[in-house]
N, C-alpha and C positions, 0 to 999 in steps of 0.2 A: 136756379134749377140744377140738379145734379146731372152731369154729362154722362153720355153713354148708357142711358136707360132704354127708352123706346127705340132710340137710334140703333141700338145693338142689333135689332132684328133685321135691319136693312143695311147694316154697315158693309158687309161683303159685296152686296150688289152695287152700292154707290161708290165703293172703292175698288172696283174691278180693273181700273187702269193703273193701280199702284204697282210699281216695278219690284214686287217681292222676289221674283226669280233672280233679277240682277243683284239685289241686296244679298240674297242667300249665297249666290256665287262668290261675292266679295267677302262675305263673312267666312265661308268655308276656306277660301284661299288664304285669308289671314290666319285662321286657326292652323292650317297646314304649315304656314311659313313661320309664325311666331309662337304658336300656342303649345299647350300641353294636353288639351282634350283630343282624344282619338275617337273615330267612329267605330266604337267597339262596346256593345252593351253586354258582352259576355264576361267581362273582367271579374275575377273572383277575389283578387287582392283588394282589400278595402281602400287603401290609398290610391290605387290605380283607378278604382271605380269612382272615387271622388274627383280625381283629376279629369275623368272623362265626362263628368256631368256638365251640361250646358243649361244655363238659365236664360229664358226669354222674358226679360223684365218689361212689364206693361204689354203682355202678349196679346191682348185683345181677344179676337175670336180664334186665335191660334193658327193663323195661316202660315206665318213664318216658322212657328214652332213645329208644325207638321212637316214643312219642307226640310228642316234640319233633322227631324226624326227620320225622314225617308232617306237622308244621306247617311244614316247609321248612328247618329248621336243620341245619347241618353238625355232626355229633355225634361225640364221643369218649366212650367209656365206660371207666371205670377201677374195678376191684374187686380186693380182696385174695384172694377165694376163687376158686380155679381151677374148682371145681364150679359155682358160680353163673355164671361166665363161659361155661362149657360150655353151660349152658341158654340163655344169651343168644345164643351163636353158632349153636346149633341153630335158634332162631327166625329168625336172620338168613339161614340157608341156605334156610329155607322161604319167607321173604317177599322175599328179594333186596335188602334194604337195604344201603347202603354206609356202615356205621358201623365205626369203628376201636375195637376192644376191647383193653385193656391190663391185664395182671395186675400190680398194684402196691399196696403199702401206702401209704395216704394220708399217713402220716408221712414217707414217702420219695418223694413225688411227683416225677416227672422226665419232663417233656414235651419234645418236639422244637422247640417254638416257643411264643410267647405266644398267649393266647386271649382272647376277648371276654367270656365268661361262664362261671362255675362254679356248678353247682347240686349240692346234697347234701341228700337228704330221707330220710324214713322212719327216723328215729332213728339214722342211721348215725354221726353224730358222738358219740352217747352211748356207743359202744363204746370211745372213748378215755377210759380211766379215770384218767389223770393230767392235771392242768392243763397241764403242760409239753408233753405230746403234742398237746393241743388247740392250744396256742400255736404249736407247730412246724408243724402242719397249716395254720393260718391264715397263717403266714409264707410257706409254700411256695405256697399259693394266691395270695397277694399277688405273689410273685415271678413267677409264670407268667401273671398277668393283664395284659392290655394296659392302659395308663393310661386310667382312666375306666371300666374293665370292672366287671362286677357279680359279687358273691358272694351267692347266694341259697340259704338253707339253713333247715332246721328242727331243733329240739332238744327232747327231753323234759325236763321240769323235775324237780327233786328232789321237789316236792310230789306229782307223779304216782306216782313210785316209792314214796314214803313213805306217802301217804295213800290213793291210789286202787288201786294194784295190791297193795302191801303183801305180807303173807304169805298169799297166796291160791293156790288150785288151780283151774285152768280145764280143762275137758275138752269135747271135741266128737267126736261119732261120725258119720262119713259112710260112704257105700257102699264107696268105694275107699280111704279114708284116714281115720284117726282119730288123735287126739293127747291127751296129758295134759301140761299146762303147770303145773309146780310153781314158785311164785315165792317168793323170800325177800329181804327188804331188811335191810341191815346199817346201823343208824343211826350207828354210830361211823365207818365209812368212807364212808357214803353210796353204797355200791355195791349194785346190785340184781342178784341171781343168779336165773336161771330155768333149770330143768332140763326139757328137752323129751323126752318119750317118744312116738315116732311109730310107728304101725302102718300099713303100706302093703300093699294087695292086690297080690300079684305074679302069681298065676295061680289062677283058680278060687276056691276057698275058702281058699287059703293066704295068710297075712299075714306080712310080715317086720317085725320090731321093731328099731328103732335109737334111740339116745339122743344128745343133744347138750346141752352146758351153755354158756350165754351169760351174759356179764357186761356191765352197763351202769351209767352214772352220769349223774345229772341235772345240768343247768347252768341257772342262772337268768338273767333278763334283764340285771340290773346287771353281773353277771360277764361276760356276752357282750359288752356294750357296751364295757367296759374293755379286754377282750382285742382287740376289733376296733380300737379307737382306738390301742392299743399296737402294732398290726401294720400300720398305714398305711391303715386303712379309714375312710371317712366313712359313718356310719349314715344310711340313707335312711328306713327305717321298721322298726319291730319291733312285732309284733302277736300276739295269741292266735290260734293257727292255726285253732282251731275256731270262734271267734266273730267274728274279724276286728277285735275291739276291742283297746284297750291291754292289755298283760299285767297280771294281778292276782294276788293271793295264791293263788288256786285255778286258775290257768292250768296246763294239763297239757302243752301243746305250744306252743312259741314258733316263729314264723316271722320270719326276718330278711332284709332287703334292704340290702346295703352296697356302696359304690363304692370301687374301688381308687384311691388317691391316690399319685402318684409325683412326685418332684422333677423 
């Protein structure tokens, strides 16, 4: 079953503890320290305007996209899920933001110009189950980045799927929405499968039930370093996303800042 279809309508509610604010602060700090994108949507010079463009890759419902827009950045949001983008555009209609949203597979990214920064957070790259697909995505990001542009992303590690999430069941009951999350890790393939059963209050005491299956794969620091190097990136920093320290054997989520190098 395709992921992020019915789930899209309750995604924001069920992900309300996601530290988007912390991630946004980190991304903005790295853009200010390393990058070429400026929080200026009024640039008239075409090259300056391109350098100021920031792409939120796998933007989902646009929460981080909107946060970066509010910080002054000229934003593009790309996501594979039509349903997630519908949620993002509904928010846009309410708040009047001028964000360009595009429905695309990140493995087939196709933009109308080069851009200054690409960000990709919240496990999005973990949905690429083949190393070739991850490499293809890195290559396309490099292709559309302005020379010296930034690629800022996070990625869950194999350790998290293997040892932390493992074969577990998570359930949460809320007034308007409840879910059961059944997780299974395959040590042979390194693929993590989770089956979501979600109950949504539609009217009164009536609840609608729907299910989705998601697949993810963890990638570790050394592999990401090699892949970045092989696709024309200079590694600026790589840290444990939760602690801010160097990644270790029990790191669950890695955060990476890399610079695009072009001849």
